[in-house]
N, C-alpha and C positions, 0 to 999 in steps of 0.2 A: 963465432957461431959455428957449431959442428954440423955434420950432415943430418943430425936429428935435433929436434927441439923438445924440451921438456914441458909437460903440462901437468902440474901437480906431481904426484908420485908415479903416474902412468906414462909410459913412453909409447907413442904411436908413430910408426914410420909415415912420412908425408906421402909416399907414393903407394901406400897399401889401401887407403880409403877406408870406408865403413863396411863392416861385415853385415850380412843379412840379419844376424841376431842383434847387432847394434842398431840398425834401422828400426827393427821391430820394437826394441826397447824404447827408442826415442819417440816413436809414434804412440806407444802405450803411455809414456809419460805425458805427452801432449793431450791425449784423449782423457786422461784422468783428471785434468784441470777443469774441463768444461763438458758439455753434453756431446755425446758421440753422434755426429750427423749421419753416420752410416749404420748405426745400430738398427736392428729390425723393430718396426713399430709394434706396439702392443696390439694383439688381435682385436678386431672390432666385432661387436655382436650384430644381430640382424637389424638393430636400429641405427647402425652406423656409428655408434659411440665406442671409443676405445675402452678397454677394461679399466675399471676404476674411475672413469670419467663420469661426473654427475650428469644426469639428463637435464635438458633445458626445461624451464618452467612451462607447463602445458598452456597452450593458447586457449582462449575462451571458446568453448564449443559453440558452433553456430548450427542450430537445428535446420535440417533440410526441409523445405516446404514443397510438397507435391502440388503443382498448380491445378491438377485435375485428379483428385483421389478417386479410386474405384469404389463406389458405393451403390447401393440399390437405386438411389435417385439418379446418379450419373448413368447407370446402365439403362434405366428407363428412358432417359433423355436421348441416349445413343440409339436405342431401338426406335424411338419416334422419329429421330432425324433420318435414319435409314429407311424406315417404313417397311411394310410387308411386300412380299414378291408379287402378290395379286392386287396391290394398291388398295387394300381394304383397311379400315380402321383397326387399330390394335386393341383387342379386348383385354380388360384387366386380368381375367383368368389366365389368358395365354401368357401375358407378361410375367405374372406371379409364378406360373408353372416353370419358367425358365430361370428363376432365382430361388436359391435354397432359403427356406425359412421366412419367406415373404408371403403374406396373405393377400388375396385380391382387394380386400378393403383398404389395405395400406397403399395400394397403387393409386386409389382415389385421393388419399391424403398427399401423396408425393406429387400428383398432378397439380393440386392446389398450391403446394409450396413452390413448384417450378413456375407456375403462372404469376405468383406473387413476386418471385425473383425477377421474372421478365419485365413486369410492370415497374419494379423499383429501378431496374437498369435501363428502362426505356428501350427494350429490345423490339425489333420489328416483327416478331413472330409470337405466337401464342399456341396453346394446346386447346383444342376444342373437343367436345363430346359429340360423337357422330355414330349413328347406327350401332349403339351398344358398345362402342369402343372409343379410342382416342386417336387424334391426328394432329401433327404439328403443321401449322399453316401460317401464312403471312397475316399480319394484322390488317384490319380493314383499310387503314390509312395507306397501305402499300400495295393494294390491289391494282391500282393503275400502273405501278411500276412493273408488276408481273405481266400485265397486258401488253406493255411495250416490248417485253422479251418474247412472249409467246403468241401475241395477238389476242384480240378481244374474242371471247367465246361467243359464238353466234347464238343468240337467244331466239327461241320460238315460243309461241303461245300454244297451250293445250286447249283443244276445243272443249266445250261443255260435255260432249259425249265421251271424250277421252277421260276427263276428270270423273265422270259418273262411273265409268268402268273401273278406274283405279280405286274409287271409293268402295265399290262392291267387293273387289278382291282384297283390299286392305282390311275391311271390317269382317268379311265372312271367311277369310283364309283362302288357301289354294282352291281355285274353281276351274271347272272345264268351260269350254266355250259355250256349250249348251246351257250350263247352269247360269252363266252370266247373261246369256240371251233370254232365258226365262225371266230373270229378275227385271231386265230392261224391256222385255216384250218385243224384241227385235233381234235379228242376227247381228253379231259384232265380231266376226272372225277377222275382218280386215283391220279393224281398230286394234284388236289384240296383237296382231302381227306388227303393227306400227309401234305399239308400246314396247314390244320385245326388242325391236330394232333400236329404239331410243334407250334401252337398258333400264326402263322403269318397271317392266315385268320380266320374269324369267320363266322358262318352261321347265316343269318338274314332272317326273314320272314315278308312279307308285310301284314299288318292287313287286307287290302282289298283282298289279295289273299294268305291266310295262307299256301296253299300247294306249293306255288312257293318258292323255295330255292334260295337265293342269297348269294354271298360271298363278304365280305368286309375286309379291312385291320384292324389290331388290334394295340393296344399300343405297343405290343412287336415288331411288324413290324417297327414302328417309332423308337423305341429304337435301333433296330438292324442296321438301316440305319442312325442313328444320326439325326432324324428329330423331330422338335417340333410339327409339324402338316403336313398334306398333302399339305398345301399351300407352304411349303418349298421345294417341289419337283422341280427339275430343269425343266425349261420350254423351249421348242423349238417348231418350226413348226411341227416337226415330232411327238413330244409327244402330241400336240393338236389334230393332225389328226389320232392318234393311234386308 
């Protein structure tokens, strides 16, 4: 054996090793057999799929369900839940004025629908008509529970004289103390002041005569007697001539 060995027709010195071009050619031959693990991947689009890769089968769309869609009825319910800043019943005209395309008559229908829904779901609250408007209140069966939280409302009886004065003002409209006194045949200034303190009557003044004090009924008066408005007062010949 000589200092060189033959390999086919090409002679390579044992101590020269492989040149850079030989290594490149060898790697190229290896890579041509299988997939190049170091080749750059095909660019992916915004969906994360490589170019030419078929998209996966679309999953069945599940519609999103809004648990509380914003509708005129849900807006009305929210208004009744919050209540007015002066703690007065919400009039249908006022509510309709805050919602585009809703008429006051539709508010009455929505109130009936909400009450039907409350009864069907056995809710502990209901919407009542009071003083020409609406209020969200606890159902009668839960009034005792409210009393445990806030204490029982102290109840007092109105004297016959106080009820007589309230009747005069309710049927005849805003009255001065002298006008009420002439109907009763006696002075009643002290009783009028007492009814104002109990918020059953309110003091009003005419713009044309600001010094003239008149008395008129209040929403609390309507609530106490279960009236939606003064138009619901019982009418008879005696009351008309009062």
